[in-house]
Structures are given as C-alpha cells and as structure tokens.
KEBALUM-109662 format. One record per residue (C-alpha): x, y, z. Coordinates in pm, whole numbers, plus 50000, padded with zeros to 5 digits. Layout:
N
XYZ ...
// end
This chain:
640
507134631808076 504794617607812 501904613708056 502194650808140 501944659007770 498844637507722 497224652208031 497934687007895 496354678607556 493404661507720 492764692407932 492424711707608 490184684807461 492754677007191 494524646207069 498134650206964 497084649906599 494414676106659 496884698006842 499184696106544 496374706706314 495494736206536 499104747406528 499254743306151 496424768106099 498444797606230 499874820405965 503614821805915 505004856405999 505474878905700 508874892005597 512094875805475 512204838105446 513454826205789 514854794805624 517044813305373 520704806605441 522664837605538 526124824205614 526004844505935 525734837106306 522554854906417 522604850106796 523634880307000 527344888007011 527084923407151 527784931607513 530014913407759 528994878007853 531454852607707 530644830808007 527564832508233 527644863908450 528594859308815 527944883109100 525514894309366 522054909909342 520164928409613 516684914509544 516504880709718 518354894710018 516514927810069 513704931009813 512864968409786 514534976910116 518034984109987 520535010510089 524195018510044 525285004510379 523774970310305 525244969509958 528764979010062 528774955510360 527954926710126 530514938809873 533244938810137 532424902710223 532524893409854 536044907609833 537354895910170 535974860310138 537594854509801 534284853209613 535324882609394 538544864609304 536454833709222 534494853708963 531644870909147 532314905509006 528894919908918 527244939609199 523674945909087 521224970209245 517684957709194 514374975409258 514285002009529 517075026609438 515055054809286 513285085309429 511515100209127 511715111008764 512275148408766 509785169308571 509755182608307 513175170908180 512695134308284 516015129808463 516085101008713 516745111209074 518275086509321 517025082209678 520005099609840 518755092310191 519375055610121 522445061709902 524225091210065 527155090709824 524695099009543 523865133309688 525035163509488 524955200509565 522525207509280 520145179309379 520565160109054 522175130509235 524675106409079 525675070309121 529155078108987 530775077909336 529325043209400 530295028709060 533775043909087 534185027709426 533104993709293 535384996908990 538305005309216 537654972309396 537834953309066 534054948909044 531344957708793 528204977608876 524674968108774 521364986708783 517694977808744 514844992408541 511564982608374 510614984208008 507265000508097 506465033408270 506235016808610 507934988308789 507184954408943 507334969609289 504724995309191 502554967909042 502784941609313 504534956609616 502564953809941 502894991010017 504515023109895 507505022410130 510715027709937 508755032209613 509155062509385 507615094009526 505825125009392 503255131409123 502065104608880 504645115908624 507435116408882 506585080908983 506935068208625 510525056708658 510565029308391 512265031608055 509105036507846 509455068407638 512855074207806 514965044907681 517815064207526 517805091307792 518005066308077 520555043307915 522845072907846 522485084108208 523085049808360 526035039708143 527775071408021 527195094808313 526855071108607 529265044308483 527195012608516 528254980808338 525144958908363 521394963908344 518464941508427 515284952108247 512004938808388 508674936708208 505974943408469 505294977808323 503914962408002 501984935608186 500334949108499 498954984108432 495894977608218 492624995908271 491324968708505 494374969008735 493314980609085 496115006209111 495135020808776 491425021508862 492085040309184 494195066409003 497565057009153 499145049508815 498455057308450 497075030508223 499395013307977 497594987007773 499314953807843 501484938707573 501964906307772 499394881107889 501144857308127 498364831608091 498334829307711 501174836907475 498564838807197 497224870507361 500684886307379 502004911307125 505324893507075 506554917206803 505904948107015 507604933207321 510644923107118 510704957506961 510934975107298 513704952607427 515474955907094 515414993607133 517214989707466 519854968007296 520464994407030 520735021807291 523205001307494 525394997207186 525275034907121 526255044407474 528885017307529 531235020807235 533674995607383 530904969607416 531694963907784 528144960107912 525764931808006 522054932107920 519674910308122 516124905507986 513604896708258 510384884708092 509894852508295 509614830907983 506664850707846 506284866707501 508054836807341 511314852007464 512934817607437 512984821907059 514364857507042 515924867207375 519204850607271 519294873406966 518794905607165 520344903007512 523094885807708 520814866107938 517104859607929 514864848008212 513144815208134 510794814608431 508854834808682 510644844509004 512374818109208 511724815309582 513484798009869 511544765609822 512554732509665 509474729009440 509934764109307 513574756609228 512374726409027 509994748508829 512734772808735 515234745308658 512764727708428 512384758508208 516084756508127 517194720208136 516004709507788 516884742107613 520634738307561 520334747607192 518924781807284 521994793607475 525554800607371 528454823807466 527024858907474 523394848007531 522484825807828 519354809607968 518504824808308 516344805008553 516724833808805 519084840809090 520534816909346 518524814709669 521264797309868 521134808810231 517364810310275 514404786910325 514934752310178 518524762110093 519624776110429 522404764210660 520254734910779 519654723010420 523094721210265 522214690610052 519554711609881 521864741609864 524564721109691 522004707509443 520744742509364 524274755109308 525494725109110 522464724608881 522714761908806 526394757308732 526054728508487 523214744108285 525264776008246 522844797208446 524164830708568 525574826108918 524084856309093 524054853209469 520794865209627 521584865009999 522454888910278 526074878010297 526434894010640 524574863110767 526484837310563 528214808210736 531654796010644 530124765010486 527844786110267 530694808410154 532784777510079 529944763209867 529574795109666 533334796309624 533784760009510 536254765109224 535594731409062 531844737909034 532444773508918 534824760208652 531974739608502 529844770908477 532624792908343 534104768108095 535064788907790 533454765207538 530054776307668 528134743807616 525064740507839 524634705407978 522394682107778 520074657207952 521374621907909 518554607708122 515284624608221 512574613608460 510554628908739 512724610408992 516284613008865 518074632108593 521554628608447 523054659108276 526284659108074 528254689307962 531124689907712 534084710407834 536684729307633 539404703307696 537164674207594 536284663307948 532634660108047 530904676108342 528254653308497 525364659208736 523274630508875 520234646709035 517704630109267 514644652709252 512574633309505 512234624009870 513494587809854 517024574309802 517654560609455 520254540609265 521344557208941 523404540608669 525864562708481 526904546908152 529624553307900 526834559607648 525564588607863 529014604007829 529424594607460 532594576307562 534084542607465 532584516207700 535624493507667 538114519707786 538544532608144 536654564208237 538154585508513 535804604208748 536694633108978 534094640609246 533634678409243 532314679209600 534904656909770 537834655609529 537774617309529 539014600409208 537774567209069 537584548808737 535034525908574 534304508808245 530944506208068 528774517208363 528704524508733 525944524908994 525634554009239 523524557209550 521924591609547 520244605009859 516974624709848 517464658709687 521164651809639 523124660509325 526374642109256 528824662709048 531764648608853 534324656508590 534774626808355 537664618608121 537874589407880 538204578507519 535534593607300 533014570807130 533424592206818 537194592706802 537674615406499 535074642106556 532184655306761 528424650606760 526564683406722 524434674707025 527614675007236 528374711207149 525134730907186 527064763107247 528184761006883 524584758706760 522004786206722 518354778306649 517694805606395 514224791906313 512644762606495 509494757206290 507094767606565 504224787406415 502004791806721 504054793107046 502654770707319 503354767707692 505564738107779 503564711507971 506654693208101 507654720308349 507124712608718 504064731508838 504874743509187 502684764009420 503214800709337 504624816209656 502864849809618 499344835409561 499724801809737 496704779709651 494354807809551 492954804409201 493324774408969 497074769308996 499944780908782 500504770708422 504054779108317 504224808208076 507414794707924 506514789707556 509094763207480 506924734207362 508224720307034 511594737307050 514734720806913 516484696507149 519744677807166 519434639507164 515644641807192 512634650906986 511024685307025 508654667807267 511394653807496 510964618707357 513584595707201 514494602806842 512994575206627 512794569306253 511094538806099 510994521406434 514664526006518 515694547806811 518604571506751 520204579807084 522214608506936 521084637006716 519104669106694 515314668506712 513544698106558 510384706506367 510254708905990 510624743605839 513574750606064 517104763906027 520014756606261 523294775706250 526434757206360 529974769306402 532624747806238 535844747406437 538234732706182 536324701106092 536374688205734 533294666405693 529624666805800 527434635905811 523944627205939 521044602905900 517984624205838 514284617405825 510874622805977 510364613406341 507894585206404 505934608806630 504854629706330 501114635506301 501364647805941 502604614905802 501874622505438 504014654205432 507534649505289 510514669905406 513764679405237 517034683605428 519764707405310 523224717305434 524654751505357 528244762605408 528774800005453 525494806005270 526154782004980 524194749604928 526634720504966 524354690305018 520664682204990 518524651205041 515644639604827 512134644604966 511814620905264 508504606805388 507504591205717 508014553605760 510504550205475 513504553105705 516344577905723 518554588205434 522214597305459 523434632405393 527104642105378 529054673605294 532634685205259 532954714405504 536674721605496 537194759205527 533514765505611 532914788005911 529104785805949 527014755305863 523254758505827 520984728105855 517664735705687 514584713505677 511724723805448 508244709405406 505314722305204 502624742305379 502194749105748 503374719505951 503604733906302 503974707606573 502814680506334 506104673006159 509084666806389 512254656906204 515594641706300 519194650406221 520354616506350 523974612506457 524714646906310 528484649506341 531514669506242 534534648706145 538204656206106 
// end
C-alpha cells in the first residue's frame, strides 16, 4: 500500500514530511480538552444494535419501484426459508414509499396506491397495519428518510416516477425542519423500529444544481462536499444527525430502535458516527460489481478500532444475487458474504428474494458464517496480512476462538501461508481449524499453506493455545476499544482504498477519489498509515498505532495489570517532538512515561488496573503534530 500513499502525495506535490506540516497548520477545534480523561465510555450505547443488524432492504432489489406486494412476498420467503430464524429480522423500506408532505401541517402522507394497507378513511394514511403485521411475524420494521429537505431519488433519480408529488413544499419529504415531527410519526404512531437517514439533501441541492436552477426544488446550501472534506461543514452535519439521535431517544423510551447514518464516509463521519448512531456508512453506494465491492470493503477493513457493540462500520448492503454475485458467480458471492460477516458489517440482503435459488438462500443462511458476524464480543476482524493480492483477517470470538478469512482479491490463483503468529497462538502447539464452508476439520502447527482460487475467500474457525497465555493484547479486542480522539487535525481522504469505476458515471470525468476521510486513523497492529509498527529500527508485530495527541478508551473485563512498550514510530516526520504516554483508570492517572523522543527506543509503561472499569491511553505532544507524529503502544496488553 505504500506506493499508493506516495503516489497520492506526489499528486498533491507533497513529500510525506510536507504533508505532515500542512496538516500541522490546521487549528485544533475549540472547546473542552479532547485528551482529558473522563472515566467514561463515549461511543454510542443508545438504540438496539448489540450485534450488527441483519435483515432485508428494498433498495438493491427494487430501487424506487417498491410496493407492498413486493415487500410482503420477500418477507414471506424470509420467514419460510428460515432466514428470519437465522437472524434476518429487520425489514427496511428504502426510498420510494412516500406520496407528499401535507400542507400546512407537514404530516407525511404514504403512497397508498403502492401500499394499500396504509389507506385510511380520513386520507392521513398510516403504516401501522404494515408494521403490526411484521411484528406479528417476529420481525422489525425499518423506514428511510433524508436529513435534508429532499432525497437522493429527487437529486439523482432518472425521472419523477414514484417520487413525491405535488407542490414544491409537498415534495419536501426529508427531515429538515421536521426532525422531531417525523421521528414521532414514524416510531410512536406508525411503530417503526429502524431508520436509515441519508444525506443527499445537504449535498445535492445547491444553487448550481440543475434541478434547483430549473425551479423543481428549493435551494439548500450544501453542507457536504464529496470531493473535499475540507470544504464540508463537519460540525453542522454532525449537529443535524445528532438532533435525530436525540429525537429517537425521546420517542423510543424503551431504547428499542436502530439508527443508520448514511453519509458514504463523507463529513469525517468515521470519527463521530460511532458516537451518534448504531451503524455508519463508510463508503458510497455498492453495486453488483467485484471492483465496487473491493472499494466498499477497503473503507472498513482497517478501521476495527472505530466499531464496537452498538456502533458498527457499514460498507453498504449485500448485493448477493445480482451481477458479479449472481447464481453463476457463487465464488464471488461467498467472498462478499464472508468478508461482510468477518468485518462485522450489517448483513442486509439487497435482492428480490422471489428470484433466489436454493444455493443462494443456503449461502445467506449459513449459520457458521452468521455466527462470526453475530458473535457477542463484537470484535471486528483485524488484518493480519494486507496486500493488493491477498489479505488475511483474524477476528477474536467470545469463547477465545479466532475467525479467519483468507481472501484472494485478484484474478490468478495464489498460495497463502497462515501462521500461528497471524492468530496470536503458540506455534509449538496444535491449532485446530474448522472450514466454515465445508465443515472439514484439520490441525496444524506453526504454519500451513493454502491454495486460494481467484476471488475466493477461505473461512475458518481456529482454536489453539494462546501466545499470551495469561491475558489479551488490546489489538485482539477492538470491540473493547473506542478511539475518543485520534490526533487528526485536518481530515484527509484515505489513499489506500481501491478506486473502482463509479457505476453511475462510468469513465466520465477524472475518476473517483474516495471521500472516506480515514487517513491517519488509529489501527490495530499497524501504524496509522497501514505500515508495520516500528520503534528505533525494531518492528513490533503487535500493538496500537495512533497519532500523538490522542486518547483511546478501553474496557477492562476483570484484568489486573496493563503493560506496553511505548514510543514514537520511526515513520514520524516531526522527529524532534517528544511525546508523553499516560494511562488513566476510571479518570484517575495511574501511570505515565517520561517524555520520549524519536530514535531513542521504546520505554516500558505498566499499571495496576484491578477494579478499573475504563482505561484511557493518552499520548500528548506539544503543539500541533497532525500526521507528523505517529506513536506506538507496542504489545499493549491486559494481564490476569
């Protein structure tokens, strides 16, 4: 991946050191000190998403052309096929359900021609008959809206068929200026359990937009620039989505709701979406093509520290059943499904299940793969090996086993070596593997070679003696870590994401640059730049890589001792800037290093953590350091 980074910097006319200096010039946000220990877990705990949501969404199957008959036919298959029993319980209506916003009271009116059960004698319409029916089947009901006045369909749809009708005001069906009114209607009156909130309304209706210029829609100055996060009003975007979160809490006193934020990785949502919603889109829309799947996967794969129970990374819905993942491409379909499962992506089927084959239904219902995704510990898989050809991902499970994916991204067969070190297991003891596709069981010691076909993903469950017998490395348990502050001052698009052809523009224009502003974020077992952790020339295969001026929260589940080798990563551009490392327990300082400089090697830091619930790992350095001062919590571990 390093050559992609250098190409990215060269395109900007910057060396790595210059890029660091540019980042360091940005002003730190005003307000409370983000590095001050609080003794609290700050990631979102509201709503209902202890494991990644599973279910079915109308969009990939039908786009705007949805109706009640299509929905209920798919629902019946979900129940009859056993998919509901396997966990697919959310039935989510996407764009295309509305008729208009009634004037002057602003009540939303459903398209009752398409949803006959919504018709009422007074014309107000109600989804309560539909949600009651779904609840009676043991399912949950989801609905779609947009944070702006208007929707993605109104911004980009090819025509006005099945779009909101009426005057300009009646066609403004988004949440803007109606957040509390609409949330109360959808959840209290209509009985929904889940909402997906899109962001096209604050992106696509500026004065220059063709459909604004021709008078079709009212102007709303964009808050989001998909091409430059620096031209995005991050605070305003977060404020609007935060208002939705507060309204959901008001109108769901029992907390039984799920909130999906759909900002496609823009507005630096990586840094705050986990604090506001239950799942947050990391990428633009997926399509039924292999390269596009790679793009979406790449926005999630190195971000395990930004997801935990209650707040998940979302690389978009499953496209199994169509295009490169159809019945003639089951190798690709299995890879798509297995990869989404092991990175704890929501498993939301996007397919017209009336056309599903038995093999496709069996894939979606694979209980062993689903169990990886729904493991209650909630640890997203961490990359043990990354390249543009093959990737090995390892996930720690609640019972101590490891989930493993060996993924061949390319078009040629490859031999991949899985090692005990990848699994953080004892190389001298036997390691048992269960193949999650075939059920075959084997054992090996130290390492094993696998032949992996083009586009194939091997999936295993591994059991063996742990390399760290009396504890756990923090990088093994990312679901117990929250990146409260990652030291990034000026968010930057991540250059390591696969740049596929955008399906809706094809090769028009200059090509897509991912909007996902994840460059420099904290990583498990790697530096913030996806490189090996290295201090004073020595590589540390295990640890947390993060920028200076950062704060990590970690749950302590009964461990008694914390230990790490800390220092400045050899990749640092600001080599004369010392950093200090501190450990807090429930808000109280319990250990602190001296000031550490580059090239002098790591120092040891230890702390007694018996009885501590929340650890905070804080790294401070003077001045603005930005991307110029990556640091290492090497071998950071919790011991019994």
